[in-house]
N, C-alpha and C positions, 0 to 999 in steps of 0.2 A: 544670488538667491538668496531671502531671509523669509522669516514668518512663520507661521505655523497653520498646516494644513486647516480649512476650514472646517474638513470634516475626516471623520477618522478613517486611514484606508488601512483597511485590513490586509492580513497576509494571503487567505484564500476564503472568503467570505461565499456565501450559498448565491446561486444565480438565478431565478423565477424567470421561467419565459413565458407565461401567461396562460398555457393552455392545464397546467396541474390544477387551478381552482373546478374547472370543468371535470376533469376525472373525480375530485373529492365529491364535489355536487352530486356526480352521479351515484356514488356510493352512498350519500345521505340519502338521494331520493329510491333507491333502492333497499335502505337499512342495513347494506353489508358492511356495518362499522366495524364489527368484532376482527378478531386475525381471521383471515383467508377470506377465501371467497373470489368472486369474478378476476377483479384486476391482479390477484397474485397470481392465479393460474397463469393469466398471457402475459405478463412480467416475466415468470419463468423461463417461459417460452421465449418471449423475445431476447430474453440474456442468454439460453442456450444458443439460440440461432447466432447473435452476434459473436459469441466466441466459438462459434463451430462445435460446441459439446453437444452430448444425447440429451444430458438431464442438467437442471439446476434447480435449487430450492432455495427458496425467499425466507430471509430469517430475520432475525431482530436486530443484529449486527454484523459487521463483521468480525469480531471476537467469536460470535457463536458459530459463524463458519469456521475460524481456528479451531474452535472445540471440538467441533462435529466431524472435523477431519483427522482431529488427533484421537478422536475414540473410534472412527472407523478404520484407522489406521492401527489398532489395537494396542494402544499404548496403555502400558501398566507400569506401576511402581519399579523402579531398577533397569528400567531400558533406557536408552540412549538415543539424542536425539541432536543431529547437526544442524545449526540454523547460521544464517546472517548475522554477523555482529551489530553492523550497521544497519538498524532497523528500529522501529517503534517496538515498545516491549510486549505488545500482543501478538507479534508475530512467533513468540515461544510458550509467554505464559501458560496456557492453556494445558500444552505438553506438561511443564514444570508443576502444574499443580494437578496432575493425573499423575505425579511420582517419577517422571521421567530426567535423567540427569541430561544437562544442554552442556555440548561441546558449540564454540563459538569460532566461526571462520571467517577470515578477514576478507576487505573488499580487494579488487583489482583496479589499478587507477585507468584502465581503459575506459571502465562501465561505472565505476566506483561501486559495483556488486559482488555478490561472493567469487571468491578468487577462485578459479578452477584448480589451480596449482596448491593453495593450501588444502584445498577441500582433497586433492589426491592424495595429499601427505597424511591428512587425517584417515581417509579410508584404508591407506597401507597400515598405517599404526592400529588402527581397529580389527583389523584382519590378522596382524599378528599379535593381538590381544587376545583373539577369538571374542571380540565383544564389538560386533557390527552395531551400527546404529538401526533402530526402528523405524526412521524416516530422515530425508533431507528437506530443510523448509528452505526455499530460497525468496528471499522479497525483492522484487522488483521496486528499486528505491528512487522515488520522486517522480514515479512514472517510467523510469530508462529499465528495458525486461534486460533480464540475465542472458549470459551466453549460452543459450539453449544448448547450441550443438556440441558444447564442451564438456557441459555438465550434465546433461539427460545420460550421453553414452557412459559417462564415467561413472553413474550411480548405477546404471542397468549391467553392467561388468562387475559390478559388488553386489547386485542381487537387490538394491534398497530404494526403497518407491520414493518418488519427488513429491512434494507440495509446492504448489506456485502461488508464493502471496503475491497476487495481484491486485492487494487493496488501494495502493495509488496508482496504478497502471490500467486502469479501464479506457481504451481508444487506443493503447498504444498497441505497435507491434511490431513481431520478430521476422523477418525476411519475409515479411509479408503475411504472418500469420498473427491472428490477434491474440494480446496479452489475456490470459485466462484460459488457454486454450492447451495448456502442457502439464505434463504430471499426472498422475493418480488422481488427484485433487487439487482443484486452485478456487480461489475465491476473489471478490469483491468488497470493496465497503461502500457505502453509501451515505457514511457520516455528513454533517452538513459543511466540513472543509472540502469535498472530495470534489471530481471534476464535475459529477451529475451528484444529485442528493435526495432521499427519501426522509431528510432531518437526521435518520438513525435506520440503518440497516444494514443488512449485508447479502451477497450469494455465494451459496456452494456450488458448485459446478463439477460434472467429471464426466466420463463415459461407462462409468463402473453403474450399470442400471441397478443391480442387487444391494451395491452399498448405498445408493441414493435413496433406493427404498428405506433401506434400515432406518438413514437418518431422517428419512420423513416420518417415519413411526416416532423415532427418539424424540424428536425434537418438537413432537405434539403431544408431551406428557408421557408417552408410550402406552396409549390405553390400548387394550387388547380388544379385539372384534367381538363386542358382546351386548348385549341389550342395555348393559348398567356400566359404570364406570366401575372399570377391573383391569388392575395392574398385575402383570406377572414381573416386571420389572421396572427399573423407576427411569424416569426420562426429563426432558428439559422445557420449558416455556420458551422456544425458542423462535417460533413462527412470527414472520411479519405481517400487520395488519392491510387489511383490503385498502385504507385510506391513502396509507404508504406506499403501498406498492401502484396505487393510482398515480401518486406523485412522481413516482419512480417513471412511469411507461411515458409521462411527458417528459421528463427530463433527459430519458433514452433518445426520444426521437431526435433531442437538440445535441447530441454527443458529437457529430462532426462537426458542427460549428463551435462548439465548446473548445473542442482538442485545437483549433487551428487559433481562434481567440488566445489562447494559453501561448500556443506557439509566436504567436504575432507578438505577445509581450516579451517572451525570452529575445526575441530578435531585436527589439529596440533595445535593451541592457544590453544586448551583446552589441550592438553598435554604437552604443553611448559608452564602451567600457573596454572590449577588446583589445584597443591599442595602449591600455594605462598599465604601464610597467608595474607587477606584483599583482595583478586581478586576472582568474583566470574564472572560467565558467563549468559546471559539469559537460562534461565531454557526451556525445550522441555517436557512437559508433556505427559506421558504414551499413552494419548488418540491422540496424532496428529504426524505429519511428517513435519516439517517446512522445508523450501527452503532453509535456513540460508542466506537468501539474503543478511543480513548486519552480520558479529558475534560482539555482542555487550558484551564489559564486564564492570563490574561493581569495582570501586575502592575504598577501604576506606583508608583515608587519614591515619588515628589513627593506624592502623594496616603496612600501606605501608609506611609512612613516604613522600608520594606524593598525589597529588591531580590529578581527570583525567585532568585538562587544564593543570595540568605540563607535563603528558606524551604528551598530543596534541602539546603542545608547541615543546616540545625535538624531536618528532616524525616529525614535521615541518620544524625545524631546518637540518634534514638530507633528506630533500626531501619527505618526508612521508604524505600524506594526513589521516586525520582522523578528526572525529568529534564526538563533544556532544551528548548525547540521544535529540531526540525532545522537544523540550522546551515545555512543556504542555499547554493547551488551555487557562486553567485557569490562568496561568502566563502571557499570553500576553496581552499588553495593548488594543487591540481593543476588545478583551471579559472580561476585567477588571469586568464588570458589571453580569457580567454571574453568575448563579447561579452553586455549585461545589458541588459536591456528595462524599466524601472520603470514603475510604473502613475500615468500621468498625472505623472508627471516626481519623483514620490516612491519609497522603498525600502521596501514594506509587507513584504517578506520580511523584511529586517533588521530592522525595529522589532519584528517579532512574535518574532523570534531573541531580541533584546534585552530582551524583556519575560516571554517564554512559557515556560509550566512543567507539564508532562505529569505527571500525578497519579495513584496507582494506580487503577487500574480493571479489574480482573479480574472475570468474571462468577461467579468463587468466592468474591469479598470477602463477610464478612459484616456484619452491621449494625453489629457490634462495632470491625470492621475500621476501618469509613468513619466510624464515629464517634472514633476514635483518631485516624484522618489531620485530619480536621476540628477536634479539638481541639488537635491539636499544630500545626497553622497556626495556628488563632487566640492560642496561646499567644507567638506569634512578632509578631503583628501587636500596633502601640499600643493 
């Protein structure tokens, strides 16, 4: 194969279905263009129904949802929180910004998510020191759910609340149960690169009705019930607009087809390279179904003769976007002093970062797009 893609093939572009414009038009025609409105209320109910939660709160971003979960958990300066190391920084930044100390937990090879063994060691050490974490934040990496049956009972045994970072895993399932239905709080992201998008937005979910009412109050500037603008405490401007919620409603209808499309993209990559020595793909344990938000492969340079960044550069040269696996938080300068618990004495997260590469995975990729990417990768392999 040779040549350059005639169009940019993106890693995970937004995929608009067509009905979005009707919902947006409705918002304009009814003059509900400001934050809140009928679409917001219905979108919240639809997301709660999808996840099996009793309450959902539409917010301006996934990070806003993380921040609300941190506040509702009672995070304050001097607290400790445990978080997956192999994740995006937004999973734990709000906790650190509220003054909490971060303890980072490695991944397990079986799912690439939080290692229950490393977590158990960290919890045991915390109990011995008399300084238990205020919360455990487990991130569902690239759409793959964590091993809930091992992590949740472990945290319950130590009395530590769990927050499920389902930002990347909307449409995934653990043992048939929807991603986003676990822990005291959970949240989705509707950023432009996610499996469905509102262009920017997030959803906080919980079965704690009282906590969610508190979140609703705080996220709308904490306005007291008075005939004038009165504030007894400071809040946040975190609510989603009615226009964006309308986009989200149209997108949510298409979620099953978006999941199937991304899983089909994964299957084509897998069929192309599963027999290639030195190339492997992110596993999918039998207890889960991933939405395959991104197809991720690892590259062993000793067996393939090339490194992950070599492939990334070769793809970029032909107008194809790819990206390394998230750089783990324990390798980030901002968390250089954080304690890190490896998996059985190893650094699984670091090894995945060193070899991992995220491939174009959009649900609107054509067969020709996928074939082009596969051909470009084959061109660089010996």
